[in-house]
C-alpha positions in Angstrom: -26.2 -44.8 27.3 -26.6 -41.6 28.7 -26.5 -41.3 32.5 -29.1 -39.4 34.3 -28.0 -37.0 37.0 -30.0 -37.3 40.1 -30.1 -34.8 42.9 -31.4 -34.7 46.3 -32.3 -31.6 48.3 -31.5 -31.9 52.0 -32.4 -29.3 54.7 -29.8 -29.1 57.4 -30.7 -27.2 60.6 -27.6 -25.6 62.2 -27.9 -24.3 65.7 -25.3 -22.0 67.1 -24.6 -21.6 70.8 -23.4 -18.1 71.9 -20.2 -18.2 73.9 -19.0 -15.5 76.2 -16.5 -13.9 73.8 -17.4 -10.3 74.1 -16.8 -7.9 77.0 -19.6 -5.8 78.4 -20.3 -2.5 76.6 -21.0 0.9 78.2 -24.5 2.3 77.7 -23.8 5.3 79.9 -20.2 6.4 79.5 -19.1 9.6 81.4 -15.7 10.8 80.2 -15.5 13.8 82.6 -17.6 15.2 85.5 -17.5 18.5 87.3 -18.0 18.0 91.1 -18.5 20.9 93.3 -17.1 20.8 96.8 -19.4 18.7 98.9 -19.9 16.4 101.8 -20.0 12.6 102.1 -22.9 10.7 100.4 -23.3 13.2 97.6 -24.8 11.6 94.5 -22.8 12.1 91.4 -23.8 10.1 88.3 -24.7 6.6 87.2 -22.8 4.2 84.9 -24.4 1.4 83.1 -23.1 -1.5 81.0 -24.6 -4.6 79.4 -23.4 -8.0 78.4 -22.7 -7.9 74.6 -23.1 -11.7 74.2 -26.6 -12.1 72.9 -27.9 -15.4 74.3 -25.8 -15.4 77.6 -26.8 -12.0 79.0 -24.9 -12.2 82.3 -25.5 -9.7 85.1 -23.1 -6.8 85.4 -21.5 -5.5 88.6 -19.4 -2.4 89.0 -16.3 -1.5 91.0 -13.8 1.3 91.3 -10.5 -0.1 90.2 -8.3 3.0 90.3 -5.9 3.4 93.2 -6.5 6.2 95.7 -9.9 7.2 94.2 -11.7 4.5 96.3 -11.0 6.5 99.5 -13.1 9.4 98.1 -15.8 7.7 95.9 -17.9 4.6 95.8 -20.0 2.9 93.2 -23.0 0.7 94.0 -22.0 -2.7 92.6 -25.6 -3.4 91.3 -27.1 -0.2 90.1 -23.9 1.8 89.1 -24.7 4.9 91.1 -21.6 6.8 92.2 -21.3 9.0 95.3 -18.7 10.6 97.5 -17.7 8.9 100.7 -16.0 11.8 102.4 -15.8 15.6 102.3 -14.5 16.9 99.0 -12.9 20.3 99.8 -11.0 21.9 96.9 -8.7 24.0 99.1 -7.7 21.0 101.3 -7.1 18.8 98.2 -5.1 21.5 96.6 -2.7 21.5 99.6 -2.0 17.8 98.5 -1.7 19.0 94.9 -4.9 17.2 94.0 -7.1 19.1 91.5 -8.9 16.2 89.9 -9.3 12.4 90.1 -8.9 9.8 87.4 -11.6 7.3 88.3 -11.5 3.9 86.7 -14.8 2.0 86.9 -14.9 -1.6 85.9 -18.0 -3.5 84.7 -17.6 -7.2 85.3 -19.9 -10.0 84.2 -21.4 -12.1 87.0 -23.4 -15.3 86.9 -25.1 -16.7 90.0 -23.4 -14.1 92.2 -19.9 -15.0 91.1 -17.6 -13.2 88.6 -17.4 -15.0 85.2 -13.7 -15.8 84.4 -12.3 -12.7 86.3 -8.9 -13.1 84.7 -10.3 -12.7 81.2 -10.6 -9.4 79.3 -13.7 -10.9 77.7 -15.8 -10.5 80.8 -14.9 -7.0 81.9 -14.6 -3.5 80.6 -13.2 -0.4 82.2 -14.2 3.3 81.6 -12.1 6.2 82.8 -13.8 9.3 84.1 -11.9 12.5 85.0 -13.5 14.1 88.1 -12.7 17.8 88.2 -13.2 19.4 91.6 -14.9 22.8 91.2 -15.0 25.6 93.7 -17.8 26.9 95.7 -17.7 30.3 97.4 -17.0 29.1 100.9 -13.9 31.1 101.9 -14.0 34.7 103.0 -11.2 37.1 101.8 -8.5 37.8 104.4 -6.3 40.8 104.8 -2.6 40.7 105.6 -3.3 42.9 108.7 -6.3 43.8 110.8 -5.5 47.5 111.0 -4.1 49.9 108.4 -2.9 53.4 109.3 -1.4 56.3 107.5 -0.9 60.0 108.1 -2.6 62.8 106.1 -1.5 66.4 106.8 -4.3 68.6 108.1 -5.8 71.1 105.8 -3.8 69.8 102.9 -4.8 71.4 99.6 -2.8 69.1 97.4 -3.8 65.6 96.4 -2.4 63.1 98.9 -1.2 59.7 97.9 -1.8 57.2 100.7 1.1 54.8 101.2 -0.6 51.6 102.3 0.3 48.0 101.5 -2.9 46.0 101.6 -2.9 42.4 100.5 -6.1 40.4 100.3 -6.1 36.6 100.0 -9.1 34.5 98.8 -8.6 30.8 98.6 -11.6 30.5 96.3 -10.9 30.4 92.6 -12.5 31.6 89.4 -15.6 33.7 89.8 -15.7 32.8 93.5 -12.3 34.3 94.1 -13.2 37.8 92.9 -13.8 40.6 95.5 -14.1 44.4 95.6 -12.4 46.7 98.1 -14.3 49.8 99.2 -14.4 52.3 102.0 -17.1 53.9 104.0 -17.9 57.4 103.0 -18.2 58.6 106.6 
């Protein structure tokens, strides 16, 4: 005889548990920022990251991880708001040959107030923001001398060329470093 093939349909329910295998992702990524000279506690911008793992959804905390930048800037660990922590003076920074800062901000996953596997690259992500210090018009032009003198012959009918060496210095830059020299008509 002929054999009859019998089949059975079985429904199998498979449940997958999400594991923490994805680093946080940046929602608000700031590659560069222009910061005018300012005082301490000046608000700058906000960073924001989320946990990419769907079911886990750990909290995110932020920190500045670049060297030297943490003496000028701070980030609120919970809300991601950045601010200055001391005076930012372009001219004084330029004396130290600083014209910008490379700010590394790290988003780290936290659970119950503790970092999740801090040694793993799967629980943190770093963004780099270049902070450019821009000038404000806060320096007055200075002259190389306080008094300038020359002699003009009396009743001269010929055009006289004045021989003066006037040097003007303005520590401001760009549009803030432009000035005009003029004399009184009296």
